[in-house]
Phi, psi and omega in degrees: 000320180292325180292319179292322175297316178297321177296325178291319176298316177299319183294314182293321179293314180299321180294319178295318181298313185292313184296312183298314183287325176295321177295317180291326177297318179298314180299318179294320177301320178293323178291320180295320179297324183277332190238346178053048183258119184291328183298334179292342179294334175295313180293322174300318177297322175301315177300318182293316180297319179291327177295320178298324174303315178298317180294323179291330181288332178303321178298326180287326178296320178296325179293318183297325183267004180250016181292141358281143186225118183245085183283162175280165178299314181298315180302312180293317182302313180291320178298314179289337176290319175298320180295317182291318183293322177292323176291322175298323178294325179292316179297315180292328176296324178296321177296317178299317177300312179297320177297320179297315179294323177297319179293324181292334177276316184282329180230067185291328181277344178246012185298311184292332177283330181280320185264081179267165179297320180296316179294320177295320180295319178299318183291325178289321179291321176296322179297313182292324177295315182293321178299318180294322180294319177299313184289324183258017177300318176297334176287320179283333180233090183301344179296340176277354178276148177241120183269116182201159176282132186215153174257353174198169183273125178221162182298306187278350172276345181246320187253147171291147176307328180294337174296314177300323176297320178295316181297321178299314186289323185262347184241295187292307185297316176298321181297312180300316180298319180295319177302308183300314181300313183296319182291321177297318180294321177293325172298322179293321177296316180294327180294321175297316179298317181295320178297319180294317178300319181296321179297318180293317180295322182292331178278352175085021183259351182270150177271202179275350184252143177291149178301144180303323180302318181291322177297319180297318178298321184292318180298315178296318177296319180298321177294315183293323182296317178296315177301315182293317179296315179292323177297316179293314181292333184278316190258334185297320177297324179296310182293323179292317179297323179293321177293317177299319178295329176292316182281323183224091182305334182271352188281315182237113177301135185292335179295326176297315181294317184279332180268342180233308183288327177291326174295327174298318178296318179297331182296340179295330178288340174274325181291323184304304179293331175295320179296316181291322179291335181271316183277328184271111182300318185291328177292318179298320178298318180293322179292320179292323178292320177299316180295319179294324178295316181294319181295321181292321179294322176299315182291328175294321178292329177280357178086010180250018183296330181292335177283339184233089175300173185289060176285131178079009182251015182296145181293145180282148176291152175285136183233164181287159182296314181298324180290327178298326187268355182286000000 
């Protein structure tokens, strides 16, 4: 019963992750077609990486509902390598999004010159190569593999605890440090802007509305702060428990890490699209337009289209690239 319950939780989580990220990816593709903004490819890549996390979890769901299941060592290593590499790609994509927002604030007048299609493509290719190296490191270095009898594929049933420590050192900790640095630097930039605004207001030159640049900075800081907070709350317990388990195998049962803390980390792939669909107005508008279009087509197929004219399917206005990413 416990195995079936865990499999059911995995199935629901995987379905929500795939559905949410596919919808956000479609909305972002529509925005890119209308605005040709290279920076949006980083957010689109995040949605793709999170979708891959959901698809890799589907394989684990099949294992849960196929008990008893006695996979081979090679099968489990490759399966968990795909799970790890897709999760690493999601984490690295978050860092690229944060770096892009930081660059838009620090170099607003040179942003479009710096963020070219070629540079975006090179960064994305490098991201996926690095994620693949992290995920398939146990395949390249068999010393990270753990040989043991198992009835399903799990992290600690396939990988040595030292591998989790390596992933923490080369993946999670640098990403967390970069998040904190970028957010602190954005706070410093915002403080300078606030001081400048106060000087202008004291001189009597400001109107009733805050400058657009200040509003943009606040929105970008809010986005990075939410990404950083959700990323930390989702993955930090898993990696801390994994490190403790490496140092003291009896302190934290590995089943607690794999059955609960890992699910919390996977939840980050669901939170990312929800954050963007909630905080980004243009993504919400695209999703509502898409929903209205689907509803209209369904009603037309049912023969009730005449009763429901194309309400709510009006084309969205074209907006600037920097506004889309705020």
